[in-house]
VMD Tcl script that builds the backbone (N, CA, C; Angstrom):
set m [mol new atoms 303]
animate dup $m
set s [atomselect $m all]
$s set {name element resname resid chain x y z} {
  {N N MET 1 A -103.534 37.333 -119.541}
  {CA C MET 1 A -103.161 38.883 -119.326}
  {C C MET 1 A -104.337 38.918 -118.380}
  {N N VAL 2 A -103.901 39.891 -117.405}
  {CA C VAL 2 A -104.463 40.686 -116.160}
  {C C VAL 2 A -105.232 41.545 -116.605}
  {N N PRO 3 A -106.223 41.953 -116.262}
  {CA C PRO 3 A -107.168 43.232 -116.397}
  {C C PRO 3 A -105.990 44.496 -116.696}
  {N N ASN 4 A -106.576 45.518 -117.483}
  {CA C ASN 4 A -105.660 46.371 -117.761}
  {C C ASN 4 A -104.474 46.614 -117.828}
  {N N GLN 5 A -103.455 45.118 -117.928}
  {CA C GLN 5 A -102.498 45.266 -118.515}
  {C C GLN 5 A -102.054 45.774 -119.754}
  {N N GLY 6 A -103.045 46.233 -120.552}
  {CA C GLY 6 A -102.487 46.859 -121.509}
  {C C GLY 6 A -101.785 48.557 -121.652}
  {N N GLY 7 A -103.222 48.994 -120.499}
  {CA C GLY 7 A -102.673 50.332 -120.095}
  {C C GLY 7 A -101.663 50.766 -119.144}
  {N N ARG 8 A -101.441 49.477 -118.479}
  {CA C ARG 8 A -100.269 49.913 -117.548}
  {C C ARG 8 A -98.643 49.896 -118.612}
  {N N THR 9 A -98.782 48.582 -119.368}
  {CA C THR 9 A -97.934 48.760 -120.511}
  {C C THR 9 A -97.196 49.706 -121.523}
  {N N ILE 10 A -98.700 50.568 -121.780}
  {CA C ILE 10 A -98.819 51.900 -122.171}
  {C C ILE 10 A -98.006 53.049 -121.492}
  {N N ALA 11 A -98.272 52.831 -120.528}
  {CA C ALA 11 A -97.928 54.109 -119.082}
  {C C ALA 11 A -96.648 53.879 -118.784}
  {N N PHE 12 A -96.553 52.586 -118.495}
  {CA C PHE 12 A -95.129 52.259 -118.285}
  {C C PHE 12 A -94.116 52.673 -119.937}
  {N N ARG 13 A -94.193 52.366 -120.840}
  {CA C ARG 13 A -93.409 52.503 -122.375}
  {C C ARG 13 A -93.529 53.869 -121.995}
  {N N ARG 14 A -94.686 54.904 -122.000}
  {CA C ARG 14 A -94.429 56.282 -122.075}
  {C C ARG 14 A -93.552 57.351 -120.611}
  {N N ALA 15 A -93.354 56.076 -119.557}
  {CA C ALA 15 A -92.682 57.198 -118.783}
  {C C ALA 15 A -91.157 56.781 -118.939}
  {N N TYR 16 A -90.607 55.375 -119.380}
  {CA C TYR 16 A -89.809 54.858 -119.569}
  {C C TYR 16 A -89.091 54.663 -120.901}
  {N N GLY 17 A -89.944 53.928 -121.537}
  {CA C GLY 17 A -89.642 53.413 -122.801}
  {C C GLY 17 A -89.606 54.785 -124.306}
  {N N LYS 18 A -88.532 56.253 -123.134}
  {CA C LYS 18 A -88.251 57.265 -123.852}
  {C C LYS 18 A -86.613 56.814 -123.911}
  {N N ALA 19 A -86.387 55.576 -123.707}
  {CA C ALA 19 A -84.821 55.292 -123.502}
  {C C ALA 19 A -84.339 55.263 -125.033}
  {N N ALA 20 A -83.694 56.217 -125.475}
  {CA C ALA 20 A -83.560 55.741 -126.726}
  {C C ALA 20 A -82.432 54.451 -127.473}
  {N N ARG 21 A -82.988 53.834 -128.328}
  {CA C ARG 21 A -81.698 52.732 -128.896}
  {C C ARG 21 A -80.311 52.987 -129.111}
  {N N PRO 22 A -79.316 52.154 -128.236}
  {CA C PRO 22 A -78.037 52.532 -128.500}
  {C C PRO 22 A -77.691 52.528 -130.009}
  {N N GLU 23 A -76.537 53.269 -130.505}
  {CA C GLU 23 A -76.115 53.372 -131.819}
  {C C GLU 23 A -75.618 51.714 -131.807}
  {N N LYS 24 A -74.710 51.317 -130.822}
  {CA C LYS 24 A -74.009 50.223 -131.148}
  {C C LYS 24 A -73.737 49.554 -129.835}
  {N N VAL 25 A -73.327 48.141 -129.633}
  {CA C VAL 25 A -73.783 47.539 -128.265}
  {C C VAL 25 A -71.618 47.710 -128.251}
  {N N THR 26 A -71.820 48.385 -126.923}
  {CA C THR 26 A -70.288 48.175 -126.501}
  {C C THR 26 A -70.071 47.148 -125.553}
  {N N GLN 27 A -71.400 46.639 -124.775}
  {CA C GLN 27 A -71.307 45.693 -123.768}
  {C C GLN 27 A -70.502 44.322 -124.045}
  {N N GLU 28 A -69.594 43.654 -123.139}
  {CA C GLU 28 A -69.022 42.452 -123.646}
  {C C GLU 28 A -69.906 41.422 -123.494}
  {N N ALA 29 A -70.229 40.316 -124.279}
  {CA C ALA 29 A -71.148 39.108 -124.153}
  {C C ALA 29 A -70.245 37.900 -123.149}
  {N N PHE 30 A -71.124 37.495 -122.182}
  {CA C PHE 30 A -70.708 36.495 -121.358}
  {C C PHE 30 A -69.821 35.369 -122.179}
  {N N GLU 31 A -70.048 34.803 -123.151}
  {CA C GLU 31 A -69.520 33.290 -123.849}
  {C C GLU 31 A -68.711 34.159 -124.822}
  {N N GLY 32 A -68.820 35.634 -125.188}
  {CA C GLY 32 A -67.668 35.919 -126.170}
  {C C GLY 32 A -68.652 35.938 -127.463}
  {N N ASN 33 A -69.849 35.782 -127.940}
  {CA C ASN 33 A -70.675 35.923 -128.796}
  {C C ASN 33 A -71.715 37.076 -128.674}
  {N N ASP 34 A -71.421 37.829 -129.613}
  {CA C ASP 34 A -72.579 39.293 -129.085}
  {C C ASP 34 A -73.594 39.143 -130.140}
  {N N ARG 35 A -73.728 38.012 -130.563}
  {CA C ARG 35 A -75.316 37.989 -132.185}
  {C C ARG 35 A -76.500 38.464 -131.093}
  {N N HIS 36 A -76.617 37.803 -130.080}
  {CA C HIS 36 A -77.857 37.991 -129.683}
  {C C HIS 36 A -77.773 39.328 -128.924}
  {N N LEU 37 A -76.924 40.167 -128.877}
  {CA C LEU 37 A -77.317 41.340 -128.214}
  {C C LEU 37 A -77.035 42.734 -129.355}
  {N N ARG 38 A -76.780 42.308 -130.797}
  {CA C ARG 38 A -77.204 42.674 -131.943}
  {C C ARG 38 A -78.378 42.549 -132.378}
  {N N ARG 39 A -79.195 41.193 -132.148}
  {CA C ARG 39 A -80.455 41.148 -132.100}
  {C C ARG 39 A -81.194 41.936 -131.290}
  {N N LEU 40 A -81.060 41.663 -130.186}
  {CA C LEU 40 A -81.545 42.562 -128.998}
  {C C LEU 40 A -81.622 44.198 -129.484}
  {N N LEU 41 A -80.915 44.728 -130.156}
  {CA C LEU 41 A -80.343 46.111 -130.404}
  {C C LEU 41 A -81.814 46.472 -131.738}
  {N N ARG 42 A -81.806 45.258 -132.593}
  {CA C ARG 42 A -82.678 45.723 -133.676}
  {C C ARG 42 A -84.184 45.900 -132.737}
  {N N ILE 43 A -84.460 45.600 -132.396}
  {CA C ILE 43 A -86.109 44.921 -131.856}
  {C C ILE 43 A -86.376 46.487 -131.722}
  {N N LYS 44 A -87.652 46.767 -131.586}
  {CA C LYS 44 A -88.484 47.807 -131.697}
  {C C LYS 44 A -89.566 47.775 -130.550}
  {N N PRO 45 A -90.079 49.270 -129.862}
  {CA C PRO 45 A -91.115 48.563 -129.140}
  {C C PRO 45 A -92.057 48.103 -129.677}
  {N N GLY 46 A -92.894 47.282 -128.777}
  {CA C GLY 46 A -93.826 46.251 -129.993}
  {C C GLY 46 A -94.255 45.426 -130.371}
  {N N GLU 47 A -92.169 44.892 -130.580}
  {CA C GLU 47 A -92.050 43.564 -131.026}
  {C C GLU 47 A -91.755 42.780 -129.780}
  {N N ARG 48 A -91.806 41.217 -130.218}
  {CA C ARG 48 A -91.490 40.706 -129.018}
  {C C ARG 48 A -90.023 39.834 -129.413}
  {N N PRO 49 A -89.234 40.504 -128.238}
  {CA C PRO 49 A -87.597 39.399 -128.566}
  {C C PRO 49 A -87.483 38.040 -128.552}
  {N N ASP 50 A -86.937 37.522 -128.823}
  {CA C ASP 50 A -86.384 35.884 -129.107}
  {C C ASP 50 A -85.974 35.849 -127.518}
  {N N LEU 51 A -86.910 34.872 -126.954}
  {CA C LEU 51 A -86.329 34.559 -125.566}
  {C C LEU 51 A -85.081 33.897 -125.178}
  {N N GLN 52 A -84.769 33.300 -125.917}
  {CA C GLN 52 A -83.310 32.934 -126.096}
  {C C GLN 52 A -82.026 33.986 -125.812}
  {N N ASP 53 A -82.266 35.048 -126.767}
  {CA C ASP 53 A -81.670 36.266 -126.611}
  {C C ASP 53 A -81.778 36.935 -125.457}
  {N N LEU 54 A -82.835 36.905 -124.818}
  {CA C LEU 54 A -83.007 37.549 -123.580}
  {C C LEU 54 A -82.295 36.801 -122.283}
  {N N TRP 55 A -82.367 35.532 -122.562}
  {CA C TRP 55 A -81.867 34.517 -121.339}
  {C C TRP 55 A -80.552 34.814 -121.798}
  {N N GLU 56 A -79.905 34.979 -122.619}
  {CA C GLU 56 A -78.365 35.185 -123.054}
  {C C GLU 56 A -78.441 36.387 -122.349}
  {N N TYR 57 A -79.145 37.882 -122.378}
  {CA C TYR 57 A -78.439 38.550 -121.762}
  {C C TYR 57 A -78.404 38.950 -120.376}
  {N N LEU 58 A -79.432 37.772 -120.139}
  {CA C LEU 58 A -79.661 37.764 -118.752}
  {C C LEU 58 A -78.120 37.620 -118.055}
  {N N GLN 59 A -77.623 36.486 -118.431}
  {CA C GLN 59 A -76.224 35.723 -118.304}
  {C C GLN 59 A -75.343 36.761 -118.540}
  {N N ASP 60 A -75.195 37.600 -119.613}
  {CA C ASP 60 A -74.438 38.938 -119.327}
  {C C ASP 60 A -74.456 40.002 -118.735}
  {N N LEU 61 A -75.825 40.232 -117.947}
  {CA C LEU 61 A -75.989 40.952 -116.677}
  {C C LEU 61 A -75.201 40.539 -115.580}
  {N N ARG 62 A -75.108 38.965 -115.460}
  {CA C ARG 62 A -74.690 38.684 -114.452}
  {C C ARG 62 A -73.510 38.582 -114.499}
  {N N TYR 63 A -72.555 38.668 -115.313}
  {CA C TYR 63 A -71.234 38.297 -115.020}
  {C C TYR 63 A -70.327 39.267 -115.900}
  {N N THR 64 A -70.741 40.333 -116.666}
  {CA C THR 64 A -70.042 41.278 -117.614}
  {C C THR 64 A -70.541 42.500 -116.991}
  {N N ASP 65 A -69.866 43.463 -117.570}
  {CA C ASP 65 A -70.129 45.222 -117.251}
  {C C ASP 65 A -70.958 45.265 -118.020}
  {N N ILE 66 A -72.045 46.110 -117.519}
  {CA C ILE 66 A -73.359 46.688 -118.325}
  {C C ILE 66 A -73.099 47.605 -119.024}
  {N N GLN 67 A -74.104 47.699 -119.956}
  {CA C GLN 67 A -73.800 48.833 -120.645}
  {C C GLN 67 A -75.038 49.479 -120.168}
  {N N ASN 68 A -74.973 50.569 -119.517}
  {CA C ASN 68 A -76.282 51.666 -119.192}
  {C C ASN 68 A -77.609 51.952 -120.397}
  {N N SER 69 A -77.104 52.295 -121.349}
  {CA C SER 69 A -77.779 52.546 -122.777}
  {C C SER 69 A -78.373 51.290 -123.277}
  {N N LEU 70 A -78.123 50.340 -123.196}
  {CA C LEU 70 A -78.482 48.664 -123.773}
  {C C LEU 70 A -79.650 48.113 -122.761}
  {N N LEU 71 A -78.942 48.597 -121.365}
  {CA C LEU 71 A -80.338 47.903 -120.235}
  {C C LEU 71 A -81.126 48.539 -120.495}
  {N N ALA 72 A -81.325 50.064 -120.248}
  {CA C ALA 72 A -82.382 51.071 -120.422}
  {C C ALA 72 A -82.968 50.753 -121.318}
  {N N TYR 73 A -82.737 50.473 -122.413}
  {CA C TYR 73 A -83.292 50.005 -123.919}
  {C C TYR 73 A -84.518 48.803 -123.628}
  {N N LEU 74 A -83.261 48.009 -123.462}
  {CA C LEU 74 A -84.132 46.746 -123.194}
  {C C LEU 74 A -85.084 46.192 -121.847}
  {N N LEU 75 A -85.054 47.214 -120.713}
  {CA C LEU 75 A -85.952 46.876 -119.617}
  {C C LEU 75 A -87.338 46.803 -119.929}
  {N N PRO 76 A -88.116 47.995 -120.469}
  {CA C PRO 76 A -89.511 47.387 -121.096}
  {C C PRO 76 A -89.519 46.454 -121.333}
  {N N PHE 77 A -89.100 45.594 -122.636}
  {CA C PHE 77 A -89.378 44.617 -123.523}
  {C C PHE 77 A -89.186 43.207 -122.016}
  {N N PHE 78 A -88.083 43.394 -120.688}
  {CA C PHE 78 A -87.942 42.215 -119.850}
  {C C PHE 78 A -89.469 42.391 -119.175}
  {N N LEU 79 A -89.796 43.609 -118.666}
  {CA C LEU 79 A -90.849 43.488 -117.946}
  {C C LEU 79 A -92.420 43.310 -118.922}
  {N N GLU 80 A -92.174 43.729 -119.875}
  {CA C GLU 80 A -93.745 43.461 -120.652}
  {C C GLU 80 A -93.248 41.497 -120.480}
  {N N LEU 81 A -92.892 41.134 -120.689}
  {CA C LEU 81 A -92.962 39.616 -120.661}
  {C C LEU 81 A -92.938 39.010 -118.985}
  {N N TRP 82 A -92.512 39.805 -118.213}
  {CA C TRP 82 A -92.316 39.217 -116.959}
  {C C TRP 82 A -93.823 39.495 -116.309}
  {N N CYS 83 A -94.604 40.556 -117.144}
  {CA C CYS 83 A -95.850 41.111 -116.651}
  {C C CYS 83 A -97.155 39.909 -117.240}
  {N N GLU 84 A -96.620 39.175 -118.639}
  {CA C GLU 84 A -97.507 38.373 -118.802}
  {C C GLU 84 A -96.784 37.097 -118.154}
  {N N ASP 85 A -97.061 36.949 -116.820}
  {CA C ASP 85 A -97.043 35.052 -116.571}
  {C C ASP 85 A -97.283 34.325 -116.992}
  {N N SER 86 A -98.488 34.510 -117.581}
  {CA C SER 86 A -99.401 33.320 -118.197}
  {C C SER 86 A -98.432 33.026 -119.471}
  {N N HIS 87 A -97.747 33.499 -120.016}
  {CA C HIS 87 A -97.097 33.214 -121.422}
  {C C HIS 87 A -96.825 31.873 -121.386}
  {N N PRO 88 A -96.722 30.859 -122.235}
  {CA C PRO 88 A -96.570 29.524 -121.944}
  {C C PRO 88 A -95.159 29.736 -122.448}
  {N N LEU 89 A -94.816 30.356 -123.612}
  {CA C LEU 89 A -93.069 30.181 -124.140}
  {C C LEU 89 A -92.486 30.410 -122.991}
  {N N PHE 90 A -92.580 31.805 -122.377}
  {CA C PHE 90 A -91.682 31.642 -121.197}
  {C C PHE 90 A -91.290 31.303 -120.189}
  {N N GLN 91 A -92.573 30.546 -120.053}
  {CA C GLN 91 A -92.350 29.390 -118.546}
  {C C GLN 91 A -92.088 28.282 -119.154}
  {N N ALA 92 A -92.304 28.091 -120.040}
  {CA C ALA 92 A -91.513 26.765 -120.320}
  {C C ALA 92 A -89.921 27.007 -120.822}
  {N N HIS 93 A -89.258 27.792 -121.360}
  {CA C HIS 93 A -88.089 28.289 -121.593}
  {C C HIS 93 A -87.431 28.396 -119.889}
  {N N ILE 94 A -88.025 28.606 -118.648}
  {CA C ILE 94 A -87.744 29.386 -117.653}
  {C C ILE 94 A -87.270 27.556 -116.784}
  {N N ARG 95 A -88.526 26.900 -117.146}
  {CA C ARG 95 A -88.578 25.492 -116.646}
  {C C ARG 95 A -87.374 24.873 -117.334}
  {N N ARG 96 A -87.041 25.126 -118.442}
  {CA C ARG 96 A -85.815 23.788 -119.151}
  {C C ARG 96 A -84.859 25.007 -118.687}
  {N N GLN 97 A -84.618 25.961 -118.359}
  {CA C GLN 97 A -83.063 26.516 -117.703}
  {C C GLN 97 A -83.533 26.028 -116.092}
  {N N VAL 98 A -84.581 25.865 -115.526}
  {CA C VAL 98 A -84.223 25.693 -114.031}
  {C C VAL 98 A -84.133 24.073 -113.849}
  {N N LYS 99 A -84.514 23.015 -115.148}
  {CA C LYS 99 A -83.990 21.986 -115.114}
  {C C LYS 99 A -82.613 21.347 -115.514}
  {N N ALA 100 A -82.162 22.346 -116.370}
  {CA C ALA 100 A -80.911 22.633 -116.555}
  {C C ALA 100 A -79.612 22.890 -115.244}
  {N N LEU 101 A -80.097 23.384 -114.266}
  {CA C LEU 101 A -79.318 23.343 -113.398}
  {C C LEU 101 A -78.930 22.230 -112.529}
}
mol reanalyze $m
mol bondsrecalc $m
mol representation Tube
mol addrep $m
């Protein structure tokens, strides 16, 4: 963890984390299965989302129309993980995905 990361995370959540959780998922899943979207919709601030769900959501963002309210709600979770660049699970997951390419 980098110095003062916790303070930055809190400040970011205050500024951007006011995005309300959407009532439902209207975004289409890239591979047709929206279970990962429904699981992501249930996470709360301070909880850690499943990395595979986030990976699948990234694929959705690349290849389908975006549900703006869902993206606004999930963006703080993505940025918190991204800031934790030393998080071993995230690095391992990215390495596996790169090797698969």
